[in-house]
N, C-alpha and C positions, 0 to 999 in steps of 0.2 A: 503494500502499500504505499504509494507515494506524498499521501495528503493523509495528517492527519483531523480523522472525524470528532464531530463536537461530543463530549462526555455523554451529554443530554440532543435530545432532535425530538423535533415532535410534526405530521402534517397538519394541526391545527391553527389556522393562520390568526386566531387571536390567542394563541399560549407565544409567553414571551420567549421559547427555543425553538420558535420557527424560523426555518434559512429556505428561502424562494430559492434562490438558486444553490447551494447547496440539494435539495431536493430535482430538482428541473434535471441535476447531471446524475439522480438516479444513484440511493443507497441505497442497499441491499443488506437483509438481517437474517444474523444466522441465530435463530435461540436453539441451547441444548443440542447442537450438531446439525440442525433441523431446516430449509427455511423455509422463512417464515413472508409470504405476501400480505398477510394484513392486519400489519402494526401499525399503528398509529402513534407511537412516543414511544420511546425506549431512556433507559440510564443502565452505562454500561457501569459505571462504578457502586451503583446501589444494588444490579441486579432484575432487572428489569424490565418489561414490554405490557402495553395493552393494546390489547386486539381487540379488531372490531367480534362482532358478537351476530353471525348470520347480518339479517339486514333489516333486524331492528334498529329507531330510534325513540331520544329522548326528544322533550317536547319543545327543545328547539330545534329540532332537526338535526342533531348530531347523533354519529353512530355508537351504539349501545358499544358498550366496551366491560374486558376482563382487566386486572391487574396480572404478569405469571413472572414467578419468581425464577431465577433461571442462570445460567452463564447467557451472557450476549456481547455478540460478533458482527459491531458493522463492515459493510464493507465499500466501493465504490462501483459501482455495476462499470466491466466494461463494456463500451459498443465499438464493435467493426470500423475502425478508421477504414476499411480499405471501402466496405461497402459504403463508406458515407462521402467518401472522394469522388466511387466511379459509379454514380444512383444506375448509370446506364446498363452497366453489367450481367 
């Protein structure tokens, strides 16, 4: 990993831990050795993730979440640069 990711990151724009530029680059989460695609927020130092629970929403329209504890490994998702440079191929 060439760049250090923050200790805590959220996908909620109202959160103080939201970083639009970083999320646009693509952040992947490995939780207990398993790839998670429904992570709403994570904290590496405290060892937890918040994951969306189904399609349920709270009264403000935000996804219902549950906090899971365990080892968290965030990483930047690699995007194939060759495909981006030559989209016709």
